[in-house]
C-alpha positions in Angstrom: 21.0 34.2 57.2 20.0 31.0 55.6 16.5 31.3 56.9 16.3 34.8 55.3 17.5 33.4 51.9 15.1 30.8 51.8 12.1 33.0 52.8 13.4 35.4 49.9 13.5 32.6 47.3 10.3 30.9 48.3 7.8 33.6 46.7 9.9 33.1 43.5 8.7 29.6 43.2 5.1 30.2 43.3 5.1 32.2 40.1 6.8 29.7 37.9 4.5 28.2 35.4 4.0 24.5 35.7 2.5 21.6 33.7 -0.6 22.8 31.8 0.2 26.5 32.1 3.7 25.8 30.4 1.7 23.9 27.5 -0.8 26.8 27.2 2.0 29.3 26.9 3.8 27.2 24.4 0.7 26.9 22.3 0.3 30.7 22.3 3.9 31.3 21.4 4.2 28.5 18.8 3.7 29.8 15.2 0.3 28.5 13.6 0.2 25.8 11.3 -1.2 26.0 7.6 -4.4 24.5 6.8 -2.6 21.5 5.2 0.0 21.0 7.7 -2.9 21.1 10.3 -4.9 18.4 8.5 -1.9 16.2 8.2 -1.3 16.6 11.8 -4.8 15.3 12.8 -4.6 12.9 10.0 -1.6 11.1 11.8 -3.4 11.0 15.0 -6.1 8.6 13.3 -4.6 5.3 13.5 -7.1 3.4 11.5 -6.9 5.9 8.5 -3.1 5.8 8.9 -3.3 1.9 8.7 -5.3 2.2 5.6 -2.5 4.6 4.0 0.2 2.2 4.9 -1.7 -0.8 3.5 -2.5 1.1 0.3 1.3 2.2 0.0 2.5 -1.5 0.5 -0.3 -2.8 -2.1 1.0 -0.3 -4.7 4.6 -1.3 -4.1 3.8 -4.9 -4.4 1.7 -4.3 -7.6 4.6 -2.4 -9.2 7.4 -4.7 -8.3 6.0 -8.1 -7.3 5.3 -9.3 -11.1 8.7 -8.0 -12.1 10.4 -9.9 -9.4 8.3 -13.0 -9.5 10.1 -16.1 -11.1 6.6 -17.4 -12.3 5.4 -17.0 -15.9 1.6 -16.4 -16.1 1.8 -16.2 -20.2 2.5 -19.9 -20.7 0.1 -22.4 -19.3 1.7 -25.1 -17.3 -0.9 -27.8 -16.7 1.5 -30.1 -14.8 1.2 -27.5 -11.9 -2.4 -27.0 -12.0 -4.6 -26.5 -8.8 -1.9 -26.8 -6.5 -2.6 -25.5 -3.0 -0.4 -22.8 -1.3 3.1 -23.7 -0.8 6.5 -22.3 -0.3 7.0 -22.5 -4.2 3.6 -21.0 -4.9 2.5 -18.8 -2.1 -1.2 -18.3 -3.1 -1.5 -21.8 -4.9 -1.9 -22.1 -8.8 -5.1 -22.2 -11.1 -6.4 -24.6 -13.4 -3.9 -23.6 -16.2 -1.1 -23.8 -13.8 -0.4 -20.1 -13.4 0.8 -18.9 -10.1 -2.1 -16.9 -8.2 0.3 -14.9 -6.4 1.7 -13.2 -9.4 -1.8 -13.1 -11.1 -3.2 -11.4 -7.8 -0.4 -8.4 -8.2 -1.2 -8.1 -12.0 -4.9 -7.8 -11.0 -3.9 -5.2 -8.6 -2.3 -3.1 -11.2 -5.6 -3.1 -13.1 -7.9 -2.4 -10.2 -5.5 0.5 -9.0 -5.1 1.9 -12.4 -8.8 1.7 -13.2 -9.6 3.3 -9.7 -7.1 6.1 -10.0 -8.0 6.8 -13.7 -11.8 7.0 -13.1 -11.1 9.3 -10.1 -9.0 11.8 -11.9 -11.3 11.9 -15.0 -14.3 12.4 -12.5 -12.0 15.1 -10.7 -11.3 17.2 -14.0 -14.9 17.0 -15.4 -16.6 17.6 -12.1 -14.7 20.6 -11.0 -15.0 22.3 -14.4 -18.8 21.6 -14.7 -19.7 22.1 -11.2 -17.4 25.3 -11.0 -19.1 26.8 -13.8 -22.7 25.8 -12.8 -22.1 27.1 -9.3 -20.4 30.3 -10.2 -22.7 31.2 -13.1 -25.9 30.6 -11.4 -29.3 31.3 -12.6 -30.5 30.0 -15.8 -27.0 28.5 -16.6 -27.1 26.7 -13.3 -30.7 25.4 -13.9 -29.8 24.0 -17.3 -26.6 22.2 -16.3 -28.3 20.8 -12.9 -31.1 19.4 -15.4 -28.5 17.7 -17.5 -26.8 16.2 -14.2 -30.4 14.8 -13.1 -30.9 13.2 -16.4 -27.4 11.4 -16.4 -27.9 10.5 -12.6 -31.1 8.7 -13.6 -29.6 6.6 -16.4 -29.5 2.8 -15.1 -25.6 2.3 -14.8 -25.8 -1.5 -16.0 -27.5 -0.7 -19.1 -25.2 2.0 -20.2 -22.2 -0.4 -19.5 -23.9 -3.1 -21.5 -24.6 -0.8 -24.5 -21.0 0.4 -24.3 -19.7 -3.3 -24.3 -21.8 -4.0 -27.3 -20.6 -0.9 -29.3 -16.7 -0.8 -28.1 -16.3 -4.5 -26.9 -15.2 -5.5 -23.7 -11.6 -3.9 -22.7 -10.0 -1.7 -20.0 -10.9 1.3 -22.2 -14.5 0.4 -22.1 -14.4 -0.2 -18.3 -13.1 3.5 -17.7 -15.3 4.9 -20.1 -18.2 3.3 -18.6 -17.4 4.2 -15.2 -16.8 7.8 -15.8 -19.6 8.6 -18.2 -21.8 9.4 -15.3 -19.3 9.1 -12.4 -18.5 12.6 -12.3 -21.9 13.7 -11.6 -21.3 13.3 -7.7 -18.1 15.3 -7.9 -20.0 18.2 -10.0 -22.4 18.4 -7.2 -20.4 18.7 -4.5 -18.2 21.4 -6.3 -21.2 23.3 -7.1 -22.3 23.1 -3.6 -19.0 24.3 -2.3 -18.9 27.2 -5.0 -22.2 28.4 -4.0 -21.2 29.0 -0.5 -18.0 30.8 -1.1 -18.7 32.7 -4.5 -20.0 35.9 -2.6 -16.9 36.1 -0.2 -15.0 39.3 -0.2 -12.0 37.9 -1.8 -14.1 36.8 -4.8 -15.8 40.3 -5.1 -12.3 41.9 -5.0 -11.3 39.8 -7.8 -14.4 40.7 -10.0 -13.8 44.4 -9.3 -10.4 44.1 -10.4 -11.7 42.5 -13.8 -10.7 39.1 -13.3 -12.5 36.6 -15.8 -14.6 33.7 -14.9 -11.9 30.9 -15.6 -9.1 32.8 -13.4 -11.5 33.3 -10.2 -12.7 29.8 -10.5 -9.0 28.6 -10.8 -7.5 31.0 -8.6 -10.1 31.9 -5.8 -12.9 29.1 -5.8 -11.3 25.7 -6.4 -8.4 26.2 -3.9 -11.0 26.7 -1.0 -12.9 23.6 -2.1 -10.1 21.2 -2.3 -10.9 19.5 1.0 -14.2 17.9 0.0 -13.0 17.3 -3.4 -10.0 15.3 -2.2 -12.2 13.2 0.1 -14.8 12.4 -2.7 -11.7 11.3 -5.0 -10.8 8.9 -2.1 -14.2 7.6 -2.0 -14.4 7.3 -5.8 -11.4 5.0 -6.0 -12.8 2.1 -4.1 -16.1 2.5 -5.9 -14.4 2.1 -9.3 -12.4 -0.8 -8.1 -15.4 -2.7 -7.0 -17.5 -1.9 -10.0 -14.5 -3.1 -12.3 -14.4 -6.3 -10.5 -17.9 -6.7 -10.6 -18.0 -6.2 -14.3 -15.3 -8.7 -15.0 -17.0 -11.1 -12.4 -20.3 -11.3 -14.5 -18.3 -11.4 -17.8 -18.9 -7.7 -18.8 -15.5 -6.5 -18.2 -11.8 -7.4 -18.8 -11.5 -10.8 -20.2 -9.0 -13.6 -19.7 -6.2 -14.0 -19.9 -5.8 -10.6 -18.8 -5.3 -10.7 -14.9 -8.0 -8.9 -12.9 -9.4 -9.6 -9.4 -12.8 -9.9 -11.0 -11.5 -12.2 -13.8 -9.8 -14.5 -11.2 -12.9 -14.5 -9.1 -15.1 -15.5 -11.9 -12.7 -18.2 -12.9 -12.5 -19.5 -9.4 -16.5 -19.8 -8.7 -17.3 -22.8 -10.6 -14.5 -24.9 -8.9 -15.0 -23.6 -5.4 -16.9 -26.5 -4.4 -13.9 -28.9 -5.6 -11.8 -27.6 -2.5 -9.7 -25.1 -4.5 -10.5 -22.5 -2.1 -7.5 -20.4 -2.6 -8.3 -19.2 -6.0 -11.2 -17.3 -4.8 -10.2 -16.4 -1.4 -7.1 -14.3 -2.4 -8.7 -12.1 -5.1 -11.7 -11.6 -2.8 -9.5 -10.6 0.0 -7.7 -8.2 -1.7 -10.8 -6.7 -3.0 -12.3 -6.3 0.5 -9.0 -5.0 2.2 -8.4 -2.4 -0.6 -12.0 -1.1 -0.3 -11.8 -1.0 3.3 -8.5 0.9 3.3 -9.8 3.4 0.8 -13.0 4.0 2.9 -11.4 4.4 6.2 -8.6 6.7 4.7 -11.5 8.7 3.2 -13.4 9.0 6.5 -10.1 10.2 8.2 -9.4 12.7 5.5 -13.0 14.0 5.8 -12.3 14.6 9.5 -8.8 16.0 9.3 -10.0 18.5 6.4 -13.0 19.6 8.2 -12.3 23.4 9.4 -14.6 23.1 12.3 -12.5 20.7 13.9 -9.2 22.6 13.3 -7.7 23.6 16.7 
């Protein structure tokens, strides 16, 4: 009897799914993820991109709260503490005015992040409007609008900045205007290219047949389907703006002291770098490099995560 029961039960074991068969079956039964959830799932698998995202989050938190919680005042000169090396009292040392470099570094992070995000947002709004209209209208309208972009793209950026500095004076507002006066051109080109690809799709044609106007079609049908490349472009615009601000402040065309900026701090530290005060240049240069690296690896990771060809 025992032998017969074993012989009867044995064939049932042969048909039980095992290992990879179970995983395949679960993948078929499992509900499909949305485009954005699937992109976030793939982004989380990219350790380098997630490391950049974590660093930027920590950098933002320090930029917001570190100057508030710091016991050191950077508005009043303290010559008794000038050019002190890093210590338990001054973690990043002090400069020639006795100001705490740690506190000034996070004030500079505020300025750099504000400039980068502001430039990216302005490029976003101008670029999607201009590029969306150009790509959707096509024909003579597209030709004229693209010729304007080519003219702006050919303008020497440094010359435009110098002219604006002379007219408006060096300030944070001038920096943002100088970065965005031609910075939206790249965004407009990307949006135009995406719109040209999808404007003849069935759902766009259906909206036209129901009498939808051009602004509604661009806002409801075209832009949501181009957000992937737009977001990637924004993540790459921020580090470019941060580096441009630091460079302009470094050569004396941007923000002026006593306002804290990574470029201003590097400019102040360069003449005394040979005197052994290495910390004054090291820390602003370090955070400029790390911030640009974090944004770039995050942008590359988002580009891979938002690529529909890699979805699966």
